[in-house]
C-alpha positions in Angstrom: -62.9 -25.4 5.9 -63.5 -21.7 6.7 -65.7 -22.7 9.7 -62.8 -24.8 11.1 -60.4 -21.9 10.7 -62.8 -19.4 12.3 -63.2 -21.8 15.3 -59.5 -22.5 15.6 -58.4 -18.9 15.1 -61.4 -17.0 16.4 -61.1 -13.8 18.5 -63.7 -14.8 21.1 -61.2 -15.4 23.8 -59.4 -12.2 23.1 -62.6 -10.2 23.5 -63.3 -11.9 26.8 -59.8 -11.1 28.0 -60.2 -7.5 26.9 -63.4 -7.1 28.9 -61.8 -8.7 31.9 -58.9 -6.3 31.7 -61.2 -3.3 31.4 -63.2 -4.5 34.5 -60.0 -5.0 36.4 -58.7 -1.5 35.6 -62.1 0.0 36.5 -62.1 -1.8 39.8 -58.6 -0.5 40.5 -59.6 3.1 39.7 -62.6 2.8 42.0 -60.4 1.4 44.8 -57.8 4.1 44.5 -60.6 6.8 44.4 -62.2 5.2 47.5 -58.9 5.3 49.4 -58.3 8.9 48.3 -61.8 10.0 49.5 -61.5 8.1 52.9 -58.1 9.6 53.6 -59.6 13.2 53.7 -57.3 14.4 51.0 -60.2 15.2 48.8 -61.7 17.6 51.3 -58.5 19.4 51.9 -57.7 19.6 48.2 -61.2 21.1 47.5 -60.8 23.6 50.4 -57.4 24.8 49.0 -58.8 25.2 45.5 -61.8 27.1 46.7 -59.6 29.2 49.0 -57.3 30.1 46.2 -60.2 31.1 44.0 -61.6 33.3 46.7 -58.2 35.0 47.2 -57.9 35.7 43.5 -61.4 37.1 43.4 -60.4 39.5 46.1 -62.8 38.1 48.8 
């Protein structure tokens, strides 16, 4: 009887759905990062950070 309950109420499908959700979110993060890098915003952000640090250092 316990085997039937474990088959009927098992968590195997839930685990698969959780893995699928994690992969979907990871794909979305990679996509957003790729768009951010291709737009050139990353380079300008890096330049402004480094420029601010240089100013504060007195250079």
